[in-house]
C-alpha positions as CSV (number, residue, x, y, z in Angstrom):
1,M,-1.1,14.4,-34.9
2,V,1.4,16.9,-33.9
3,S,3.3,15.0,-30.6
4,F,4.7,17.3,-28.2
5,S,7.4,15.3,-28.6
6,S,8.2,15.5,-32.2
7,L,10.4,17.6,-34.1
8,E,7.8,19.9,-35.7
9,F,5.8,20.8,-32.4
10,L,9.0,21.8,-30.6
11,F,10.5,23.8,-33.3
12,R,8.0,25.0,-35.4
13,F,4.8,24.9,-34.5
14,L,5.0,26.0,-30.4
15,P,7.4,29.0,-31.5
16,V,5.1,30.3,-34.2
17,F,2.3,30.0,-31.5
18,L,3.9,31.3,-28.5
19,G,5.2,34.2,-30.7
20,I,1.7,35.4,-31.9
21,Y,-0.1,34.4,-28.7
22,F,2.4,37.2,-27.0
23,A,2.5,39.5,-29.6
24,V,-1.5,40.0,-29.5
25,P,-3.3,42.0,-26.4
26,A,-3.9,39.9,-23.4
27,K,-7.6,40.6,-24.4
28,Y,-7.6,38.5,-28.1
29,R,-5.7,35.8,-26.4
30,E,-8.1,33.5,-25.7
31,S,-9.0,33.9,-29.6
32,A,-5.2,33.3,-30.6
33,L,-5.8,29.8,-28.2
34,L,-8.7,28.6,-30.0
35,F,-7.6,29.0,-33.3
36,G,-4.0,27.6,-32.5
37,S,-5.4,24.7,-31.0
38,I,-8.0,24.2,-34.2
39,I,-5.1,24.3,-36.7
40,F,-2.8,21.9,-33.9
41,Y,-6.3,19.4,-34.0
42,A,-6.7,19.8,-37.7
43,A,-3.2,19.1,-38.8
44,G,-3.4,15.9,-37.8
45,E,-7.5,15.3,-38.2
46,P,-7.8,17.1,-41.0
47,V,-11.2,15.0,-41.2
48,F,-12.6,14.5,-37.3
49,I,-11.7,18.2,-37.0
50,L,-15.6,18.7,-37.5
51,A,-16.8,15.9,-35.0
52,L,-14.7,18.3,-32.6
53,I,-16.7,21.3,-33.6
54,L,-20.0,20.1,-33.9
55,C,-19.8,18.5,-30.6
56,T,-18.6,21.9,-29.3
57,L,-21.5,23.9,-31.0
58,V,-23.8,21.4,-29.8
59,N,-22.9,21.6,-26.1
60,Y,-22.4,25.4,-25.9
61,Y,-26.4,25.1,-27.0
62,F,-27.3,23.2,-24.6
63,G,-25.2,24.8,-22.0
64,M,-26.8,27.9,-22.5
65,E,-30.1,26.4,-22.5
66,I,-29.5,25.2,-19.2
67,W,-28.1,28.3,-18.2
68,K,-31.2,30.4,-19.3
69,L,-32.7,28.4,-16.6
70,G,-30.9,28.7,-13.8
71,I,-31.1,32.7,-14.1
72,G,-32.5,34.4,-10.9
73,F,-32.5,34.1,-7.3
74,E,-34.9,31.2,-6.6
75,M,-36.1,28.5,-9.5
76,H,-39.2,27.1,-9.6
77,G,-40.0,23.6,-9.9
78,W,-40.4,23.2,-12.9
79,Q,-36.9,24.7,-13.9
80,K,-35.1,22.3,-11.8
81,K,-37.1,19.6,-13.4
82,K,-36.1,21.6,-17.3
83,R,-32.7,21.8,-16.3
84,K,-32.8,18.6,-14.9
85,S,-33.6,17.0,-18.4
86,L,-31.6,19.0,-20.4
87,V,-28.6,17.9,-18.7
88,K,-29.5,13.9,-19.0
89,Q,-29.8,14.8,-22.7
90,A,-26.6,16.5,-23.0
91,V,-24.6,13.7,-21.3
92,A,-26.7,11.0,-23.4
93,L,-25.6,12.5,-26.7
94,D,-22.3,13.0,-25.9
95,A,-21.6,9.2,-24.3
96,A,-23.9,7.6,-27.6
97,V,-21.1,10.3,-29.5
98,L,-18.1,8.3,-28.0
99,V,-19.8,4.7,-27.7
100,V,-20.6,4.9,-31.7
101,F,-17.0,6.2,-33.0
102,K,-15.3,3.4,-30.2
103,C,-17.8,0.4,-31.6
104,L,-16.9,1.9,-35.0
105,A,-13.2,1.6,-34.3
106,V,-13.6,-1.6,-33.2
107,F,-16.5,-3.6,-36.1
108,V,-15.3,-1.3,-39.0
109,D,-11.4,0.0,-38.5
110,S,-9.5,1.7,-35.5
111,S,-8.6,4.9,-37.2
112,L,-12.3,5.9,-36.9
113,L,-11.8,6.8,-33.5
114,P,-10.8,10.2,-33.5
115,V,-7.7,11.3,-31.6
116,G,-8.5,12.6,-27.9
117,M,-12.1,12.1,-28.3
118,S,-12.4,10.2,-25.1
119,F,-11.3,13.2,-23.3
120,Y,-12.8,16.4,-24.5
121,I,-16.2,14.4,-24.5
122,F,-15.7,14.2,-20.7
123,K,-14.7,17.6,-20.4
124,M,-18.1,18.5,-22.7
125,I,-19.9,16.0,-19.8
126,S,-18.5,17.7,-16.8
127,F,-19.3,21.1,-18.5
128,Q,-22.8,20.0,-18.5
129,A,-23.2,18.6,-15.4
130,D,-21.3,21.6,-13.8
131,F,-24.5,23.6,-14.3
132,I,-26.0,21.9,-11.9
133,R,-23.3,21.1,-9.4
134,G,-22.9,24.9,-9.4
135,E,-19.9,24.9,-10.2
136,I,-19.9,27.2,-13.4
137,W,-21.0,30.8,-11.7
138,S,-21.3,33.3,-15.1
139,C,-22.3,32.8,-18.1
140,P,-19.8,31.5,-20.7
141,S,-19.5,32.8,-24.0
142,F,-19.2,31.0,-26.9
143,R,-15.1,31.3,-27.0
144,Q,-14.5,30.9,-23.6
145,T,-16.7,27.3,-23.6
146,A,-14.4,26.7,-27.4
147,V,-11.3,27.0,-25.9
148,Y,-12.1,24.7,-22.8
149,F,-12.7,22.4,-25.2
150,T,-10.0,22.5,-27.4
151,M,-7.2,24.1,-25.9
152,F,-4.0,22.3,-27.5
153,P,-2.1,21.4,-24.5
154,Q,-5.2,19.3,-23.7
155,I,-6.5,17.9,-26.5
156,V,-4.8,14.6,-26.8
157,Q,-4.5,13.3,-23.7
158,G,-5.6,15.7,-20.9
159,P,-5.3,16.4,-18.1
160,I,-9.0,16.5,-17.9
161,M,-9.6,20.3,-16.5
162,R,-12.7,21.4,-15.2
163,Y,-14.1,24.7,-17.0
164,H,-14.0,26.3,-13.4
165,E,-10.6,25.7,-12.7
166,G,-9.1,27.6,-15.9
167,D,-10.1,30.9,-15.2
168,F,-11.5,31.1,-18.6
169,G,-13.3,35.5,-20.0
170,N,-9.9,36.8,-17.8
171,E,-7.6,38.6,-19.8
172,K,-4.3,36.2,-19.3
173,H,-1.2,38.3,-18.2
174,V,2.2,35.7,-18.3
175,S,5.0,37.1,-16.1
176,L,8.2,35.6,-16.9
177,G,8.4,33.4,-14.0
178,Q,5.4,32.0,-15.5
179,L,6.7,31.3,-18.7
180,E,10.4,30.1,-16.7
181,N,7.9,28.0,-14.9
182,G,6.2,26.8,-17.6
183,L,9.2,25.6,-19.7
184,I,10.9,24.2,-16.9
185,Y,7.5,21.8,-16.2
186,F,8.0,21.4,-20.2
187,V,11.1,20.1,-20.4
188,M,11.0,17.8,-17.5
189,G,8.1,16.1,-19.4
190,L,10.2,16.4,-22.8
191,G,13.0,14.1,-20.8
192,M,10.6,11.7,-19.2
193,K,9.4,10.5,-22.3
194,A,11.9,10.6,-24.6
195,L,15.1,9.6,-22.0
196,L,13.4,7.3,-20.2
197,A,9.7,6.1,-21.6
198,D,11.0,5.3,-25.3
199,R,14.4,3.4,-24.2
200,L,12.1,1.3,-21.7
201,A,9.6,0.8,-24.4
202,I,12.3,-0.8,-26.6
203,L,12.7,-3.4,-24.2
204,W,8.8,-4.6,-24.4
205,K,8.8,-4.3,-27.9
206,D,12.1,-6.7,-27.8
207,L,10.2,-9.2,-25.3
208,Q,7.9,-8.9,-27.9
209,M,9.9,-9.4,-30.6
210,I,11.4,-12.5,-29.2
211,G,8.0,-14.4,-27.9
212,F,7.0,-14.6,-24.1
213,K,7.4,-18.5,-24.3
214,S,11.5,-17.7,-24.8
215,I,11.7,-15.5,-22.1
216,S,13.3,-16.4,-19.0
217,T,11.2,-15.8,-15.5
218,P,13.5,-13.0,-14.2
219,L,13.5,-11.8,-17.6
220,A,9.6,-11.7,-17.5
221,W,9.7,-9.8,-14.4
222,M,12.1,-7.1,-15.6
223,G,9.9,-6.9,-18.2
224,A,7.0,-6.3,-16.3
225,F,8.9,-3.5,-13.9
226,G,9.9,-2.0,-17.3
227,Y,6.7,-1.7,-19.1
228,S,5.2,-0.5,-15.4
229,L,7.8,2.6,-15.3
230,Q,7.5,3.2,-19.3
231,L,4.3,3.7,-19.0
232,Y,4.1,5.7,-15.9
233,F,7.1,8.2,-17.5
234,D,5.3,8.5,-20.8
235,F,2.3,9.3,-19.5
236,W,3.4,11.5,-16.4
237,G,5.6,12.9,-19.0
238,Y,2.9,14.1,-21.2
239,S,1.2,15.3,-18.1
240,L,4.0,17.9,-17.2
241,M,4.8,18.9,-20.7
242,A,0.5,19.2,-20.8
243,S,0.8,21.7,-17.2
244,G,3.6,22.9,-18.5
245,L,2.6,24.5,-21.8
246,L,-0.6,26.2,-19.8
247,V,1.2,27.7,-16.9
248,M,3.9,29.6,-20.1
249,L,-0.4,30.1,-21.9
250,G,-1.2,31.9,-17.9
251,Y,-3.2,29.4,-16.7
252,P,-3.1,27.0,-13.5
253,F,-1.0,24.0,-13.1
254,V,-3.1,20.7,-13.4
255,E,-1.3,18.2,-11.5
256,N,-2.4,14.6,-13.0
257,F,0.1,12.7,-11.2
258,K,1.3,12.3,-7.5
259,H,3.6,9.4,-7.1
260,P,1.5,6.6,-6.7
261,Y,4.2,3.9,-6.7
262,A,4.7,5.1,-2.9
263,A,1.3,4.6,-3.0
264,G,0.5,1.9,0.5
265,S,-2.9,0.2,-1.2
266,I,-4.1,0.2,-5.4
267,S,-7.2,2.6,-4.1
268,E,-4.7,5.1,-2.9
269,F,-2.1,4.5,-6.7
270,Y,-5.7,5.3,-8.0
271,R,-6.5,8.2,-6.1
272,R,-2.3,9.3,-7.4
273,W,-2.8,8.1,-10.8
274,H,-4.5,10.2,-13.8
275,V,-6.0,12.6,-10.8
276,T,-8.3,14.0,-13.2
277,L,-9.6,10.7,-14.3
278,G,-10.2,9.4,-11.6
279,S,-11.4,12.7,-9.9
280,W,-13.9,12.7,-13.0
281,F,-15.1,9.0,-12.7
282,R,-15.9,9.3,-8.9
283,D,-18.0,13.1,-9.2
284,Y,-19.8,12.4,-12.4
285,V,-19.9,8.5,-11.7
286,Y,-19.3,7.2,-8.3
287,I,-20.8,9.8,-6.3
288,P,-24.1,10.6,-9.0
289,L,-24.7,6.7,-7.6
290,G,-24.8,7.0,-3.8
291,G,-21.3,6.8,-3.5
292,S,-19.8,4.9,-0.5
293,R,-23.5,5.8,0.8
294,G,-25.7,2.7,2.0
295,R,-25.2,-1.0,2.5
296,K,-22.3,-2.6,1.4
297,P,-24.1,-4.8,-1.3
298,R,-24.7,-1.6,-3.4
299,I,-21.0,0.4,-2.5
300,V,-19.8,-3.1,-4.5
301,F,-22.2,-2.3,-6.9
302,N,-20.8,1.1,-7.5
303,L,-17.4,0.8,-7.3
304,A,-17.4,-2.7,-9.9
305,L,-19.6,-0.2,-12.3
306,V,-17.1,2.5,-12.4
307,W,-14.1,0.1,-13.1
308,V,-15.6,-1.7,-15.8
309,L,-16.4,2.0,-17.6
310,T,-12.8,2.8,-16.1
311,G,-11.8,-0.1,-18.5
312,L,-14.1,-0.4,-21.2
313,W,-12.6,4.0,-21.5
314,H,-9.0,2.4,-21.6
315,G,-9.7,0.3,-24.8
316,N,-11.9,-2.0,-26.4
317,G,-10.3,-5.3,-26.1
318,L,-11.6,-8.3,-23.5
319,N,-8.0,-7.4,-21.8
320,Y,-9.3,-4.3,-20.5
321,L,-11.9,-5.4,-19.4
322,I,-10.6,-7.7,-17.0
323,W,-8.3,-5.2,-16.0
324,G,-10.7,-3.3,-14.9
325,G,-13.1,-6.1,-12.9
326,I,-9.5,-7.1,-11.4
327,L,-8.5,-3.4,-9.7
328,G,-12.3,-3.1,-9.2
329,L,-12.1,-6.6,-7.0
330,F,-8.9,-5.3,-5.5
331,V,-10.4,-1.7,-4.8
332,I,-13.9,-3.3,-3.0
333,L,-11.8,-6.4,-0.9
334,E,-10.1,-2.6,0.0
335,K,-13.1,-1.4,0.9
336,L,-14.2,-4.1,2.7
337,F,-11.6,-5.1,4.8
338,L,-7.8,-5.1,3.7
339,G,-7.4,-1.4,4.0
340,N,-7.7,-1.5,7.3
341,I,-5.0,-4.2,7.4
342,L,-2.7,-2.2,5.0
343,K,-2.9,0.7,6.9
344,K,-1.3,-1.6,10.2
345,F,1.2,-2.4,8.1
346,P,2.4,0.9,5.5
347,V,6.1,-0.8,4.5
348,A,3.6,-3.8,3.1
349,G,1.1,-2.4,1.7
350,N,3.7,-0.4,0.0
351,F,5.3,-3.9,-1.2
352,Y,1.8,-5.2,-1.7
353,V,1.5,-2.2,-4.7
354,L,5.2,-2.6,-5.9
355,V,3.8,-6.3,-6.9
356,C,0.1,-6.5,-7.8
357,I,0.4,-3.1,-10.3
358,P,2.8,-3.9,-12.8
359,L,0.9,-7.4,-12.7
360,T,-2.1,-5.7,-13.8
361,W,0.1,-3.9,-16.3
362,V,0.9,-6.6,-17.7
363,V,-2.9,-8.0,-18.7
364,F,-3.6,-3.9,-19.5
365,A,-0.6,-4.4,-22.4
366,I,-1.3,-8.3,-23.7
367,T,-4.3,-7.6,-25.8
368,D,-3.9,-11.3,-27.1
369,L,-5.5,-13.5,-24.4
370,K,-3.1,-16.6,-25.1
371,K,0.0,-14.8,-24.9
372,L,-1.8,-13.2,-22.1
373,G,-1.3,-16.7,-20.3
374,I,2.0,-17.6,-22.1
375,Y,3.3,-14.6,-20.3
376,F,1.8,-15.3,-16.7
377,G,2.9,-19.0,-16.8
378,R,6.5,-17.6,-17.4
379,L,5.9,-15.1,-14.6
380,F,4.6,-18.0,-12.5
381,P,6.5,-21.3,-13.9
382,F,5.3,-23.4,-11.4
383,I,1.8,-22.8,-12.6
384,G,3.0,-24.6,-16.4
385,G,2.0,-24.4,-19.8
386,A,4.9,-21.6,-21.1
387,G,7.6,-24.1,-21.9
388,I,11.1,-24.3,-21.1
389,A,13.1,-20.6,-21.8
390,V,15.3,-20.6,-24.5
391,N,18.0,-18.3,-23.4
392,R,18.3,-18.5,-19.2
393,Q,20.7,-16.4,-19.5
394,D,18.5,-13.4,-20.5
395,I,18.3,-11.5,-17.7
396,I,21.8,-10.7,-17.8
397,T,22.0,-9.1,-20.9
398,Y,19.5,-7.0,-20.8
399,G,19.7,-6.1,-17.5
400,M,23.3,-4.0,-18.8
401,N,21.8,-2.8,-21.1
402,Y,18.8,-1.3,-19.6
403,G,19.7,-1.1,-15.5
404,I,20.6,2.7,-16.6
405,Y,17.4,3.4,-17.1
406,F,15.5,1.3,-14.0
407,I,18.2,3.4,-12.2
408,A,16.8,6.6,-13.3
409,G,13.6,5.8,-13.6
410,I,13.0,4.2,-9.7
411,M,14.8,7.2,-8.5
412,L,12.3,10.0,-10.1
413,C,9.4,7.3,-8.1
414,I,11.0,8.4,-4.7
415,P,8.7,11.7,-3.8
416,A,11.6,13.1,-1.9
417,V,14.2,13.0,-4.9
418,F,11.2,14.8,-7.1
419,K,10.9,17.4,-4.7
420,F,14.2,18.3,-4.9
421,I,14.3,18.8,-7.7
422,E,11.2,20.7,-7.8
423,D,12.0,22.8,-5.2
424,H,15.9,24.0,-6.5
425,K,14.5,24.0,-10.2
426,K,15.8,27.5,-10.8
427,N,19.4,26.7,-9.3
428,P,22.1,27.5,-12.4
429,V,23.1,23.1,-11.6
430,I,19.2,22.2,-12.0
431,V,18.9,24.8,-15.1
432,L,22.6,23.4,-16.8
433,A,21.3,19.6,-16.1
434,L,17.4,20.7,-17.6
435,A,19.4,21.9,-20.6
436,L,21.1,19.1,-21.0
437,V,17.9,16.9,-21.2
438,F,16.0,19.3,-23.6
439,W,18.9,18.7,-26.6
440,A,19.6,15.2,-25.6
441,S,16.0,14.5,-26.3
442,V,15.9,16.8,-29.5
443,Y,18.9,14.4,-30.2
444,F,17.0,11.1,-29.5
445,I,14.0,12.5,-31.0
446,A,15.6,13.6,-34.3
447,S,17.8,9.7,-34.0
448,S,14.8,7.4,-33.8
449,A,11.4,7.4,-35.8
450,G,9.6,8.7,-32.7
451,N,6.9,6.9,-30.4
452,P,3.7,8.1,-30.1
453,F,1.9,8.9,-26.2
454,M,0.9,5.8,-25.2
455,Y,-2.8,6.9,-24.0
456,L,-3.2,8.3,-27.7
457,N,-4.9,5.4,-28.2
458,F,-6.8,5.7,-25.3
């Protein structure tokens, strides 16, 4: 797969594509994006491009059948029933395709899960459901539908944009200001990926190489916080790059992160983290199940099911199911009574998030349950079972090596700091700093093997 943070993408695919995209008349730019997206995906997934094309054709067929039944000011009862039936069939088929490929990845070979399938299947499900929800106001053409499903800025890791948000079918006139804004967001995301996430990834790899039994408790906590920042800047960086590309192409900016580490509860954290996935589960799973309506047992069931599905969506290991279950438990407790307490003590709520979230990320990161137990034994030595650390002073060495990345990461987690950069992004000093960030990122990418984006695995 051609990664956004690869030299091939930065200096080959992207310049050539943008040159063609802006050279063709505005009315043909959607076609240019469609062909460019097919080439982008086929370059990394030459076999699974067929699965993407077939899913696109099938979903377009269902979409048109559903649309035809909704033409006119009034629909008969049988039309409404038929539409609902077709939507259910389409959604069931899409879900079955995703489940089958995930099972093949678990029981046969992990390489059998096509890159990005979890994201584009969710787009397809929302496309079908939005006909019933009244979110699609005009009949989509095949080109518009195919562009929505395959557009390369989102095909690999999202964000999961809704069809009506893309303004598909209208000519894409891109101003110099839009191009500049998109480029700025792209460079910011690239810097987060190459200069922060990839550097912090080395810390987590070192801990795995050393062995969790050998590290001290302070280093174990440093590793948990480091992984939390690594995952955040890896995926936030990707999301900024993807949304920056969309802006450069004349599409709206899709916000996927809203400073989650400033949240005052676990529930709020996940309303701010991977916003488009959270809203997808809310709109297409939680609310159709009944949402927060009804009695408490029903609400608990709805929340529990959503978080079990969220865990399964992220991965095939038992640890992902445990991770989803733990988060579901937190969210349920907050829904029932804990949330009201946290609102009264916002500082305590933020501290609670900053302690609990890194611990849940440890569960997310370590697929071997035995090693996971050892790591928690090291985090909480009074539990026992992890033995004595080989080097109790290791925190000093790692603190000196990675302290600068932690400081930079913590600063960017503060909403006011990022807002200042965003508000002054066209200031000559900020522009110069971003130019340095770009070339420093290129240097690190060129001098290392390069780490793929972490959410490629999901």
